[in-house]
C-alpha positions as CSV (number, residue, x, y, z in Angstrom):
1,M,0.0,0.0,0.0
2,Q,1.7,3.2,-1.2
3,L,1.7,6.3,1.0
4,V,1.5,9.7,-0.9
5,P,1.8,13.2,0.5
6,H,-1.5,15.0,1.2
7,P,-2.1,17.5,-1.7
8,Q,-3.0,20.4,0.6
9,D,-0.7,22.9,2.4
10,A,0.0,20.6,5.3
11,P,1.4,17.4,3.7
12,V,1.9,15.5,7.0
13,G,-1.5,14.0,6.4
14,F,-0.5,10.9,4.5
15,V,-3.4,9.2,2.8
16,K,-3.8,5.8,1.2
17,D,-4.4,5.4,-2.5
18,G,-8.0,5.9,-3.5
19,E,-9.0,7.7,-0.2
20,E,-10.4,11.1,0.0
21,P,-8.1,13.8,1.5
22,L,-8.7,14.9,5.0
23,N,-10.3,18.3,5.5
24,A,-8.1,21.3,6.2
25,S,-9.1,21.6,9.9
26,H,-8.4,17.9,10.5
27,T,-5.0,18.3,8.8
28,I,-4.1,21.2,10.9
29,S,-5.0,19.3,14.0
30,E,-3.0,16.3,12.9
31,T,0.0,18.6,12.2
32,M,-0.2,20.0,15.7
33,Q,-0.5,16.6,17.3
34,T,2.5,15.3,15.3
35,S,4.6,18.3,16.3
36,A,3.6,17.8,19.9
37,K,4.7,14.1,19.7
38,I,8.0,15.1,18.2
39,L,8.7,17.7,20.9
40,D,7.7,15.2,23.7
41,I,10.3,12.8,22.3
42,V,13.0,15.5,22.3
43,L,12.1,16.5,25.9
44,D,12.6,12.9,27.0
45,Y,16.3,13.6,26.5
46,A,16.3,17.0,28.1
47,L,18.4,18.1,31.0
48,N,16.3,17.2,34.1
49,K,18.8,17.2,37.0
50,F,17.3,20.4,38.6
51,S,14.3,20.7,40.8
52,D,12.6,23.2,38.4
53,S,13.4,21.3,35.2
54,M,9.8,20.5,34.3
55,E,8.8,24.2,34.6
56,R,11.8,25.2,32.4
57,L,10.9,22.7,29.8
58,A,7.3,24.0,29.7
59,A,8.4,27.6,29.3
60,G,9.7,27.1,25.8
61,R,7.2,24.7,24.5
62,P,5.1,27.1,22.4
63,K,8.2,28.5,20.7
64,F,9.6,25.0,20.0
65,L,6.3,23.8,18.6
66,V,6.3,26.6,16.1
67,V,9.8,25.6,14.9
68,I,8.8,21.9,14.6
69,D,5.5,22.9,12.9
70,R,7.4,24.4,10.0
71,F,9.0,21.1,9.2
72,V,5.8,19.0,9.7
73,K,3.7,21.3,7.5
74,A,6.3,21.1,4.8
75,G,6.6,17.3,5.2
76,T,10.4,17.6,5.5
77,Q,12.9,16.1,7.9
78,V,13.0,17.8,11.3
79,E,16.4,19.5,11.5
80,M,18.1,20.2,14.9
81,C,21.5,21.6,15.7
82,L,23.6,21.2,18.9
83,P,26.8,23.2,19.6
84,A,28.8,20.6,21.6
85,F,31.6,18.1,21.6
86,P,34.5,20.6,21.6
87,F,37.4,18.6,22.9
88,K,38.3,16.4,25.9
89,S,38.7,18.2,29.2
90,A,42.1,19.9,29.8
91,N,42.3,17.9,33.0
92,K,43.8,14.6,31.9
93,V,45.0,13.9,35.5
94,D,41.8,13.0,37.2
95,K,38.8,13.7,34.8
96,V,39.3,12.0,31.5
97,F,41.5,9.3,29.9
98,G,43.1,11.3,27.1
99,I,42.4,13.6,24.1
100,L,40.3,11.2,22.0
101,P,36.6,10.2,22.3
102,D,35.9,7.1,24.3
103,K,32.8,5.1,25.5
104,A,31.3,8.3,27.0
105,E,31.1,10.0,23.6
106,E,29.8,6.8,22.0
107,L,26.9,6.6,24.6
108,A,26.1,10.3,24.0
109,L,26.0,9.9,20.2
110,E,23.9,6.8,20.5
111,R,21.5,8.6,22.7
112,L,21.1,11.5,20.2
113,N,20.8,9.0,17.3
114,T,18.1,7.1,19.2
115,M,16.1,10.3,19.8
116,C,16.1,10.9,16.0
117,I,15.0,7.2,15.3
118,R,12.1,7.6,17.7
119,I,11.0,10.8,15.9
120,G,11.0,8.8,12.7
121,D,8.6,6.3,14.4
122,V,5.9,9.0,14.7
123,Y,6.8,11.2,11.7
124,L,7.8,9.5,8.4
125,P,10.4,12.0,7.2
126,G,12.3,11.5,10.4
127,A,14.9,13.8,12.0
128,K,18.5,14.8,11.7
129,L,20.8,16.3,14.3
130,T,23.8,18.4,13.3
131,I,26.6,18.7,15.9
132,I,28.4,22.0,15.6
133,S,31.7,21.6,17.4
134,D,32.6,24.8,19.3
135,G,36.2,23.6,20.0
136,L,38.0,26.2,18.0
137,V,35.9,28.9,19.7
138,Y,37.4,28.3,23.1
139,N,40.3,25.9,22.9
140,D,43.0,28.6,23.1
141,L,41.5,30.0,26.3
142,L,41.8,26.5,27.9
143,G,45.3,25.6,26.7
144,I,44.0,22.9,24.3
145,P,46.1,22.7,21.1
146,D,44.4,23.1,17.8
147,R,45.8,19.7,16.8
148,D,44.0,18.0,19.8
149,T,40.7,19.7,18.7
150,W,41.2,18.4,15.2
151,A,42.0,14.9,16.4
152,Y,38.9,14.8,18.7
153,G,36.6,15.9,16.0
154,E,37.9,13.5,13.4
155,A,37.7,10.6,15.8
156,L,34.2,11.5,16.7
157,R,33.1,11.5,13.0
158,T,34.8,8.1,12.5
159,M,33.0,6.7,15.6
160,A,29.6,7.9,14.3
161,V,30.2,6.1,10.9
162,Q,31.5,2.9,12.5
163,K,28.7,2.7,14.9
164,G,26.0,3.4,12.3
165,F,24.7,6.6,13.8
166,S,23.2,7.7,10.5
167,H,21.0,10.4,11.9
168,I,23.9,12.4,13.3
169,G,25.8,14.9,11.1
170,F,28.7,17.3,11.8
171,S,29.3,20.8,10.7
172,R,32.5,22.0,9.1
173,L,34.4,25.3,9.4
174,R,33.1,26.3,5.9
175,D,29.5,26.0,7.2
176,L,30.1,28.8,9.7
177,V,32.6,31.1,7.9
178,S,32.9,32.5,4.4
179,F,36.6,33.1,4.0
180,P,38.7,31.0,1.4
181,L,39.5,27.5,2.6
182,P,41.0,24.5,0.9
183,E,38.5,22.2,-0.7
184,K,39.3,19.5,1.8
185,L,40.8,20.2,5.2
186,D,43.3,17.9,6.8
187,E,45.1,18.3,10.1
188,I,47.7,20.8,8.8
189,T,45.3,23.0,6.9
190,Y,42.9,22.9,9.8
191,V,45.5,24.1,12.2
192,A,46.7,26.7,9.8
193,N,43.2,28.2,9.6
194,A,42.2,27.9,13.2
195,T,43.3,31.4,14.0
196,N,41.7,32.7,10.8
197,F,38.4,31.1,11.9
198,R,38.5,32.8,15.3
199,R,39.4,36.2,13.8
200,F,36.7,36.0,11.1
201,M,34.0,35.0,13.7
202,F,34.9,37.8,16.1
203,N,35.1,40.4,13.4
204,K,31.8,39.5,11.7
205,Y,29.6,38.5,14.6
206,G,31.3,39.9,17.7
207,K,30.5,43.2,19.5
208,D,33.3,45.3,20.9
209,N,31.2,47.3,23.4
210,L,29.5,44.3,25.0
211,D,29.1,44.8,28.8
212,I,29.4,41.2,29.8
213,D,29.0,42.0,33.5
214,H,25.7,43.7,32.8
215,E,24.6,40.7,30.7
216,I,25.4,38.3,33.5
217,A,23.5,40.5,36.0
218,T,20.3,40.9,33.8
219,N,20.1,37.9,31.6
220,P,19.2,34.6,33.4
221,D,20.4,32.4,30.6
222,T,23.7,34.2,30.5
223,Q,24.1,34.0,34.3
224,M,23.4,30.2,34.3
225,T,25.9,29.6,31.5
226,Y,28.5,31.7,33.3
227,L,28.1,29.8,36.5
228,G,28.4,26.5,34.6
229,Y,31.6,27.7,32.9
230,R,33.1,28.7,36.3
231,R,32.4,25.3,37.8
232,F,34.0,23.2,35.1
233,L,36.9,25.6,34.4
234,E,38.0,25.4,38.0
235,S,38.4,21.7,37.9
236,D,39.5,21.5,34.2
237,L,42.5,23.9,34.6
238,R,43.7,23.0,38.1
239,Y,46.7,21.2,36.6
240,I,47.2,23.5,33.7
241,F,47.6,26.5,36.0
242,P,48.7,24.8,39.4
243,L,48.8,26.8,42.6
244,G,52.2,27.8,43.8
245,A,54.6,30.6,43.6
246,G,52.8,33.7,42.3
247,R,49.4,32.0,42.1
248,S,47.2,31.7,45.2
249,N,43.8,30.0,45.4
250,H,42.2,33.4,45.5
251,S,44.0,34.7,42.4
252,Y,43.3,31.4,40.6
253,K,39.5,31.7,41.2
254,K,39.6,35.3,40.1
255,N,41.2,34.4,36.9
256,I,38.8,31.5,36.3
257,R,36.0,34.1,36.5
258,Y,37.8,36.2,33.9
259,L,38.1,33.2,31.6
260,A,34.5,32.3,32.0
261,K,33.5,35.8,30.9
262,Q,35.8,35.6,27.9
263,M,34.0,32.3,26.9
264,L,30.7,34.1,27.2
265,I,31.8,36.9,25.0
266,R,32.9,34.4,22.4
267,G,29.8,32.3,22.3
268,Y,26.8,32.4,24.6
269,L,23.2,32.4,23.5
270,N,22.3,36.0,22.7
271,A,23.1,35.9,19.0
272,A,22.6,39.6,18.4
273,K,25.6,40.2,20.7
274,Q,27.9,37.2,20.7
275,A,30.2,35.8,18.1
276,F,29.7,32.0,17.9
277,A,25.9,32.1,18.5
278,G,25.6,34.6,15.7
279,A,27.5,32.3,13.3
280,V,25.3,29.4,14.3
281,K,22.1,31.4,13.8
282,F,23.3,32.6,10.4
283,A,24.3,29.1,9.2
284,Y,21.3,27.2,10.8
285,P,18.4,29.8,11.0
286,S,15.5,27.3,10.9
287,H,16.9,24.5,13.0
288,L,15.5,23.5,16.4
289,R,18.2,24.8,18.7
290,L,19.5,22.4,21.4
291,S,22.0,23.2,24.1
292,I,24.1,21.4,26.7
293,H,23.7,24.3,29.2
294,K,21.1,24.9,31.8
295,S,18.8,27.7,30.6
296,T,15.4,29.3,31.3
297,G,14.0,27.0,28.6
298,E,12.5,29.8,26.6
299,H,15.1,29.9,23.7
300,K,16.7,26.5,23.5
301,V,16.2,23.0,24.7
302,S,18.7,22.1,27.3
303,M,19.9,18.5,26.7
304,S,21.4,15.7,28.8
305,L,23.9,13.9,26.6
306,L,24.3,11.0,29.1
307,N,21.6,9.0,30.7
308,T,23.1,9.1,34.2
309,K,22.1,9.6,37.8
310,T,25.1,11.9,38.4
311,G,25.6,15.5,37.4
312,Y,28.1,14.7,34.7
313,T,26.0,14.9,31.6
314,T,28.7,15.9,29.0
315,P,31.0,13.1,27.9
316,W,34.1,15.3,27.4
317,H,34.2,16.2,31.1
318,C,34.0,12.7,32.5
319,T,34.4,9.0,32.1
320,V,31.6,6.4,32.3
321,A,31.3,3.0,34.1
322,L,29.2,0.0,33.3
323,M,27.7,-1.0,36.7
324,A,27.0,-4.6,37.7
325,D,23.2,-4.0,37.2
326,G,23.8,-3.1,33.6
327,E,23.3,0.7,34.1
328,W,25.8,3.3,33.0
329,M,27.1,5.9,35.4
330,S,29.3,8.9,34.8
331,A,31.9,10.5,37.0
332,T,35.5,11.7,36.9
333,M,38.3,9.2,36.2
334,A,39.6,9.8,39.7
335,D,36.3,9.0,41.3
336,F,36.2,5.6,39.6
337,M,39.9,4.9,40.2
338,K,39.2,5.1,44.0
339,D,36.7,2.3,43.8
340,P,38.4,-1.2,44.1
341,K,35.4,-2.8,42.4
342,M,36.2,-0.9,39.1
343,E,38.4,-2.1,36.2
344,I,39.4,-0.3,33.1
345,V,38.2,-1.7,29.8
346,H,40.4,-0.9,26.7
347,E,39.0,-0.6,23.2
348,N,41.1,-0.1,20.1
349,G,44.2,-0.2,22.3
350,R,43.0,2.8,24.5
351,P,41.2,3.0,27.8
352,S,37.6,3.5,27.1
353,Y,35.4,3.0,30.2
354,F,35.2,1.4,33.6
355,Q,33.3,-1.7,34.6
356,E,32.1,-2.8,38.0
357,K,33.4,-6.2,39.0
358,T,31.1,-8.6,40.9
359,R,33.6,-11.4,41.7
360,G,37.2,-10.1,41.6
361,L,39.0,-9.8,38.2
362,E,36.7,-11.6,35.8
363,K,37.9,-13.0,32.4
364,P,36.7,-11.0,29.3
365,S,33.6,-12.4,27.7
366,E,33.9,-14.0,24.2
367,G,32.4,-10.9,22.6
368,D,35.0,-8.7,24.3
369,E,37.9,-10.9,23.1
370,Q,36.6,-10.8,19.6
371,A,36.3,-7.0,19.7
372,G,39.8,-6.6,21.1
373,N,38.6,-5.2,24.4
374,Q,40.9,-5.6,27.5
375,R,40.0,-5.3,31.1
376,V,42.6,-4.0,33.6
377,S,42.2,-4.3,37.3
378,I,43.1,-1.1,39.1
379,Q,44.1,-0.1,42.6
380,P,42.5,3.0,44.2
381,T,44.9,5.8,45.0
382,E,44.5,9.1,46.8
383,P,46.7,12.0,45.6
384,S,48.8,13.3,48.5
385,A,48.9,16.9,49.5
386,G,52.6,16.9,48.7
387,L,54.3,15.5,45.7
388,V,52.6,12.5,44.3
389,S,50.0,9.8,44.4
390,N,50.9,6.5,46.1
391,V,52.5,4.3,43.5
392,E,53.6,1.5,45.8
393,T,50.2,-0.1,45.9
394,A,50.0,-0.4,42.1
395,V,53.5,-1.8,41.6
396,E,53.3,-4.2,44.6
397,E,52.2,-7.3,42.6
398,P,54.7,-7.1,39.7
399,V,57.5,-6.4,42.1
400,K,56.4,-9.4,44.2
401,I,56.8,-11.6,41.2
402,V,60.4,-10.5,40.7
403,E,61.2,-10.8,44.4
404,E,60.0,-14.4,44.5
405,K,62.0,-15.2,41.4
406,L,65.2,-13.7,42.8
407,Q,64.8,-15.5,46.1
408,H,65.0,-18.8,44.4
409,E,67.5,-17.9,41.7
410,P,69.4,-14.7,42.9
411,S,71.7,-14.6,39.8
412,I,68.9,-14.9,37.2
413,S,68.1,-12.0,35.0
414,V,64.7,-10.4,35.6
415,V,64.1,-10.3,31.8
416,S,64.5,-14.0,31.4
417,C,62.6,-15.3,34.4
418,L,59.0,-14.6,33.4
419,E,56.6,-17.2,32.3
420,E,54.0,-16.4,29.6
421,S,51.1,-16.1,32.0
422,E,53.1,-13.7,34.2
423,E,54.0,-11.5,31.1
424,E,50.3,-11.1,30.4
425,K,49.6,-10.0,33.9
426,I,52.5,-7.6,33.9
427,T,51.1,-6.1,30.6
428,E,47.7,-5.5,32.2
429,L,49.2,-4.0,35.3
430,A,51.5,-1.7,33.2
431,K,48.5,-0.3,31.5
432,A,46.7,0.3,34.8
433,L,49.8,2.0,36.3
434,S,50.1,4.3,33.3
435,H,46.8,6.0,34.4
436,L,47.8,6.7,38.0
437,S,48.6,10.3,39.0
438,V,52.3,10.8,39.5
439,R,53.4,14.4,40.1
440,D,56.6,16.2,41.0
441,E,57.0,19.0,43.6
442,K,55.4,21.4,41.1
443,T,52.3,19.1,40.9
444,Q,53.1,18.5,37.2
445,L,52.5,15.1,35.8
446,I,55.8,13.3,35.3
447,N,56.8,9.9,33.9
448,L,57.8,7.3,36.4
449,F,60.1,5.8,33.9
450,F,62.5,8.2,32.2
451,G,62.7,7.1,28.6
452,A,59.2,5.7,28.6
453,E,58.5,7.5,25.4
454,H,60.3,4.5,23.9
455,P,57.6,2.2,22.5
456,L,59.1,-0.8,24.4
457,L,58.2,0.9,27.6
458,D,54.8,2.2,26.5
459,P,52.1,-0.3,27.5
460,N,49.7,1.0,24.8
461,S,52.2,0.6,21.9
462,G,52.2,-2.3,19.6
463,T,55.8,-3.1,20.5
464,F,55.5,-3.0,24.3
465,S,57.8,-5.4,26.1
466,S,56.6,-6.5,29.5
467,K,60.1,-7.7,30.2
468,A,61.7,-4.4,29.4
469,W,59.0,-2.5,31.4
470,L,59.4,-4.8,34.4
471,E,63.2,-4.5,34.3
472,R,62.8,-0.7,34.6
473,L,60.2,-1.0,37.3
474,A,62.3,-3.4,39.3
475,S,65.4,-1.3,39.0
476,I,63.4,1.6,40.5
477,T,61.4,-0.2,43.2
478,L,64.0,-2.8,44.3
479,G,66.8,-0.3,44.4
480,L,68.7,-1.9,41.5
481,A,68.8,1.5,39.7
482,S,71.4,2.7,42.2
483,R,73.9,1.1,39.8
484,D,73.0,3.8,37.4
485,P,71.5,6.8,39.2
486,S,70.6,8.5,36.0
487,G,68.3,5.7,35.1
488,Y,65.5,6.5,37.5
489,C,63.7,9.7,38.5
490,K,64.4,11.3,41.8
491,R,61.7,13.0,44.0
492,V,59.1,10.3,43.2
493,A,57.4,8.8,46.2
494,G,57.6,5.0,45.9
495,G,60.1,5.2,43.0
496,A,63.0,7.1,44.5
């Protein structure tokens, strides 16, 4: 049975062959009902972690229905846009695994794609969501290299394709600016044009005489975004700009407030006054506008990108854990690392998420082995107020293996005394240890093994040698490195 568009102005009324068209009033009513169903689905994914969330969602409903009605009346795909997914948090010490997307981003993209699929169930033309990465708008303020922003965005696109998230699209620089760009951007040409993008955006859409303090004081949406920026910046930048000589806690927080205001000037909601929002409005004037930020609910739909019971709803600010009951939870990497029931699961050779253990360290399932996933048991560590996190707990087991071998055969080489099963265990522990926080007296991350940039000592490289790694570890922890004082790092608790 073929479905054909209704011949009148509101073609959402699909009729069967041979049937009489519905009257105009009925069609209008059907259009409104369809739009309401679509909006209800979108609101199922809205940010709801605040006590007044339902009131906020209701505030913008009439406006959002008008936007959706335009698509439904035209019988076209509902188009939405979401400025989000900029780059991984600058805090790689205790918030996120690294610079690339992981399971947290996958869950967020899947959630958004599922929302679009559900819209297609009630409205035949379906829906499409365009993600507009705002990474280049802010990355220089947060100490994130342009290269990291490129790598994150490219990996995100690859993930969407590999996972079949066909209802998710991504904007490109050329969609937001109109200066000359190469036909196809690669990493080098992207980095080369990053500054040009920011300059063009500020010159075309910015406003020099903007009184940002007045906007914060009088605009509720601006105030909520500002407070949100302050919260995440304070934790994101704590290791980029550590406290110490010349930087007190008071001055740090004062500068965080300044940075938050600079971020507002570059991109918050009021498109008539701010740069990035103006560019988005110009490029996507008819799209339903979604946002990751808390708002009054009158101008944009505030979304929760992760289905979680915690306050961490944006995947680039946290990690995720698969709990024993099958639910996903989000938190900082450090929070999960403290839990002895958690283990790290690697995907594609990189740490991707945590999993709650129910009976100690369980063997990977057959599906995990086929997918190349690896589970690594971790030991909880608490950063000390001084130099460094406690490393002894994490290295205790591999060192114990060496000590037992040397007790029985004192003259044997550590490199030659390992059995295959022990090598596998050492490899797992090496990967876990590589994510522990090790800092010097300036609270900067340091490498426990000088020379670990060599692939043989990198547990995530394809040429990693558990024997070479253990030789270095033993030389540090058992005091063997005293034969060559330059071979180990001083001022490292547990390793000096």
